[in-house]
Steps between C-alpha positions, in 0.01 A plus 500: 500500500454216255642253748283642779184469293587147394570397860173664605289310251677170570461529876140616466411210272676238713340636817147466364565158344635374830217657697230352280643150494510496878123545513350153447141621551508687167422325172758477223300744291493757783876464541563549127276808483658650814857442378423633153334810647791582727746434217318750278494750788876459544555546126286815503696644792826405332400671175381806690838529672696443180297728274456769764873530558574503128249780436638710785847504346587768242518402133874509429769266378467283805783265592245291691296416189628143507372463859150594388505225239615256767213616721245428230669167431462407867135606492438292189679200651290522815185517291607195300584317824154581635331376184702177501419438867131571438487256208693245701263531792206455266644196323640317800251577775421231750153346502306607806 
């Protein structure tokens, strides 16, 4: 599940980045806002999936506990990646 959610957020993010940069009629600011918005939506869906599944499972000595930590690590890494890309787009945007 952790791998699925990480693949989901990566594909979702790359899809919207690619889509927005193939639309030359939009300004750089519109592209940044659009990409950031869809990234946050993907993170929200990812967290909903991860937390929803964890809360549905019974509270026992779970052998999958390590997988949950990996899931949250993937979510955190995708959030950090989004923040770095957002800052990078802000700092290195092309003059229009």
